[in-house]
C-alpha positions in Angstrom: 25.0 16.5 3.2 25.3 17.6 -0.4 23.3 16.0 -3.1 26.3 14.6 -5.0 27.3 12.5 -1.9 23.8 11.1 -1.5 23.3 7.5 -2.6 20.5 5.0 -1.9 23.2 2.4 -1.4 24.2 4.0 1.9 21.7 2.0 3.9 22.7 -1.4 2.4 20.8 -3.9 0.4 18.2 -6.6 0.7 17.2 -9.4 -1.6 13.5 -9.8 -2.7 13.6 -13.4 -3.9 16.4 -13.2 -6.5 16.2 -9.4 -6.9 18.7 -7.3 -4.9 17.5 -3.8 -4.0 18.9 -0.9 -2.0 17.0 -0.5 1.3 16.0 3.1 0.4 13.4 2.9 -2.3 10.7 5.3 -3.7 6.9 5.3 -3.3 5.1 6.6 -6.4 1.7 7.5 -4.9 2.4 11.2 -4.4 3.7 11.7 -8.0 0.1 12.2 -9.1 -0.7 15.4 -7.2 -0.5 17.5 -4.1 -2.8 15.2 -2.2 -3.7 11.6 -2.6 -5.8 10.4 -5.6 -8.4 12.9 -6.9 -8.0 15.6 -4.3 -5.6 18.6 -4.5 -3.7 20.2 -7.3 -2.5 18.0 -10.2 1.2 17.4 -10.2 3.5 19.1 -12.7 4.3 16.4 -15.2 7.8 17.6 -15.9 8.7 17.7 -12.2 7.3 14.2 -11.6 9.3 12.8 -14.5 12.4 14.6 -13.2 11.9 13.2 -9.7 11.8 9.7 -11.0 14.9 10.1 -13.1 16.7 11.7 -10.2 15.7 8.8 -7.9 17.4 6.3 -10.3 20.5 8.6 -10.5 20.7 8.5 -6.7 20.7 4.7 -6.8 17.1 4.0 -6.1 16.3 0.6 -7.7 13.0 -0.3 -5.9 9.9 1.7 -6.9 6.5 1.0 -5.4 3.4 1.8 -7.4 -0.1 0.7 -8.3 -2.6 1.1 -11.1 -5.0 2.8 -8.7 -2.4 5.6 -8.0 -4.0 8.1 -10.4 -5.5 11.6 -10.1 -7.6 13.6 -12.6 -4.6 14.2 -14.9 -1.9 11.9 -13.8 -1.2 8.2 -13.5 1.8 7.0 -11.4 2.4 4.0 -13.7 2.3 6.1 -16.8 4.7 8.6 -15.3 7.1 5.7 -14.4 6.8 4.4 -18.0 7.5 7.8 -19.6 10.4 8.6 -17.3 12.2 5.3 -17.0 11.4 3.0 -20.0 13.3 1.2 -21.4 14.0 0.1 -17.8 17.5 -0.4 -16.5 18.7 -3.8 -15.6 18.3 -4.2 -11.8 15.4 -1.8 -11.4 12.7 -3.5 -9.4 9.1 -2.1 -9.8 6.7 -3.4 -7.2 3.0 -2.9 -7.6 -0.1 -3.9 -5.7 -3.6 -5.3 -6.5 -6.8 -5.7 -4.7 -8.3 -2.2 -4.3 -10.3 -0.9 -7.2 -11.3 2.6 -8.5 -13.6 3.4 -11.3 -12.8 5.8 -14.2 -14.1 8.7 -12.1 -11.7 7.9 -9.4 -14.3 6.6 -6.9 -13.4 3.5 -4.8 -15.4 0.5 -5.9 -15.7 -3.0 -4.6 -12.3 -4.7 -4.1 -11.3 -7.2 -6.7 -12.5 -10.8 -6.4 -9.9 -13.5 -6.9 -11.0 -14.0 -10.5 -10.5 -10.2 -11.2 -6.9 -10.1 -10.1 -5.6 -11.1 -13.5 -7.2 -8.1 -15.0 -5.6 -5.8 -12.4 -2.2 -7.4 -13.1 -2.6 -7.0 -16.8 -3.6 -3.3 -16.3 -0.3 -2.7 -14.5 1.6 -4.5 -17.3 0.0 -2.3 -19.9 0.5 0.9 -18.1 4.1 0.1 -17.2 4.9 -1.3 -20.6 6.2 -4.6 -19.2 5.7 -8.2 -20.1 5.9 -9.3 -16.5 5.8 -7.7 -13.1 8.8 -8.0 -10.7 6.7 -8.0 -7.6 3.0 -7.9 -6.9 1.6 -7.2 -3.4 -1.9 -8.4 -2.6 -3.4 -5.5 -0.7 -5.8 -7.1 1.8 -9.1 -5.3 2.2 -10.1 -6.5 5.7 -10.9 -10.1 4.7 -10.2 -12.8 7.3 -8.5 -15.1 4.8 -6.0 -14.3 2.1 -6.0 -17.8 0.6 -8.3 -17.4 -2.4 -6.8 -14.1 -3.5 -3.2 -15.1 -2.9 -3.8 -18.4 -4.6 -5.0 -16.5 -7.7 -1.8 -14.5 -7.8 0.2 -17.6 -7.3 -1.3 -19.0 -10.5 -0.3 -15.8 -12.3 3.2 -16.3 -10.9 3.3 -19.8 -12.3 2.1 -18.4 -15.7 5.1 -16.1 -15.8 3.1 -12.8 -15.5 4.5 -12.1 -12.0 8.0 -12.9 -10.7 7.5 -12.5 -6.9 4.6 -12.1 -4.5 4.0 -10.1 -1.3 1.1 -9.1 0.9 0.0 -5.7 2.3 -2.2 -4.5 5.1 -1.8 -8.0 6.5 -1.8 -9.8 9.8 0.6 -12.6 10.8 -2.1 -15.2 10.2 -2.4 -13.9 6.6 1.3 -14.3 6.2 1.1 -17.9 7.4 -1.7 -18.7 5.0 0.1 -17.1 2.1 3.3 -18.9 2.8 1.5 -22.2 2.6 0.6 -21.3 -1.0 3.7 -19.7 -2.5 6.8 -17.9 -1.3 6.3 -14.4 0.1 9.2 -12.0 -0.3 7.7 -9.0 1.5 5.0 -7.6 3.7 3.9 -4.0 3.2 2.1 -2.6 6.2 1.6 0.7 7.9 4.4 1.3 10.4 6.2 4.3 11.8 7.3 6.0 15.0 3.8 6.9 16.0 2.2 3.8 14.3 3.7 0.9 16.1 0.9 -1.6 15.8 3.0 -3.6 13.3 5.7 -4.7 15.8 4.6 -8.3 15.7 4.7 -8.4 11.9 8.1 -6.7 11.9 9.5 -9.5 14.1 7.7 -12.3 12.2 9.2 -11.1 8.9 12.6 -11.0 10.4 12.3 -14.5 11.7 11.4 -15.8 8.2 13.9 -13.6 6.2 11.0 -11.7 4.6 11.3 -7.9 3.8 9.2 -5.6 5.9 8.2 -2.5 3.9 6.4 0.2 5.9 4.2 2.7 4.3 3.3 6.2 5.7 6.6 5.9 7.7 7.2 9.7 7.4 3.7 10.9 7.4 2.7 9.2 10.6 -0.7 10.3 11.6 -0.9 12.6 8.5 -1.3 9.4 6.4 -2.4 10.1 2.8 -2.2 13.8 3.3 1.5 13.4 3.4 2.0 15.5 6.5 2.8 15.0 10.1 0.3 16.6 12.4 2.7 18.5 14.6 6.2 17.0 14.7 7.2 15.4 18.0 9.7 17.3 20.1 12.1 14.3 20.2 12.2 14.1 16.5 12.8 17.9 16.2 15.6 17.7 18.8 17.5 14.9 17.0 17.0 16.6 13.6 18.7 19.7 15.0 21.4 17.7 16.6 22.3 16.0 13.4 21.6 18.9 11.1 19.0 17.0 9.1 15.3 17.1 8.5 12.7 15.4 10.8 11.8 13.2 7.8 15.4 11.9 7.8 15.2 11.1 11.5 12.0 9.1 11.0 13.4 7.2 8.0 16.7 6.5 9.8 14.7 5.1 12.7 12.7 2.9 10.3 15.8 1.5 8.7 17.4 0.7 12.0 14.5 -1.5 13.0 16.2 -4.4 11.1 18.3 -5.3 8.1 15.1 -6.7 6.5 13.3 -3.3 6.6 12.9 -1.4 3.3 11.9 2.2 3.2 9.7 3.6 0.3 9.2 7.3 1.1 7.3 9.1 -1.6 7.4 12.6 -3.0 6.9 14.6 -6.2 9.6 17.1 -5.2 13.2 16.4 -6.3 14.6 18.3 -3.3 12.6 16.2 -0.9 13.7 13.1 -2.8 17.4 13.9 -2.1 16.6 14.6 1.5 14.8 11.3 1.9 17.5 9.2 0.2 20.1 10.9 2.4 18.5 9.3 5.4 20.1 6.0 4.4 23.5 7.4 5.7 22.1 8.6 9.0 23.0 6.4 11.9 21.2 6.9 15.2 22.8 5.9 18.5 21.3 3.3 20.8 20.3 6.2 23.2 18.7 8.2 20.3 16.8 5.1 19.2 15.5 4.6 22.8 14.4 8.2 22.9 12.4 7.8 19.6 11.0 4.4 20.8 9.4 6.3 23.7 7.2 8.1 21.1 5.5 4.8 20.1 5.2 3.7 23.7 3.4 6.9 24.7 1.2 6.7 21.6 0.1 3.1 22.3 
């Protein structure tokens, strides 16, 4: 498929609260360098800015980011601000709070409920916004989400945040959060070879909540952004369709339900076009069963 025919609209849309987004979005973590956070080579600033602008040209209107997405020389939020402000109407920028890093990039103690306002304000400053479209509470292993989510609900009531979601969450966390304020999305790890999220996938579908998988291409490579030896079934289907293995993985993700949103990330404009093109790839029921067997063998 040629790049001029590629559009993020090909996979259809979903509504996050009152915000309609194309189901193929963009994850900003890898904009900051060749590996996550402080490791690896710093990204080329011009290429990162070009990637963001190209994403919007291709119809991407859902960008996932965080203030803690930074490396020695790059900040994902600052790159987004530089590339895309003033922001187009209809562009939804989702961020997340909870984890914390110090100025040296080292992970520090996760935010307490009373520190979440500071994290929200940090995202507002970096992005140049007066409110955030969507904030996900990234849970850090706690049994209860109530105190933290309640603090974010207060910021929503104050007008700093429009919509709320949760990340790295279990179904009981979702139930807790929904008692406090509306939840428009759940952002969990999920992919062909990371199928532990099936219950949350189904729970979100039942409640009309978006399910937003992360590391859906990387699989077991996770933050390194690589798949540790691509599975034969994925390679076979990629050859059959004349597409990349990443497109097969993303197409499988999108076909898990109309409520599933993909947020593949890259700092490479060519990889971006390839990822967005996955929205037009339709796998047959037989092909989906073949791919499903990967998760069954991994579990």
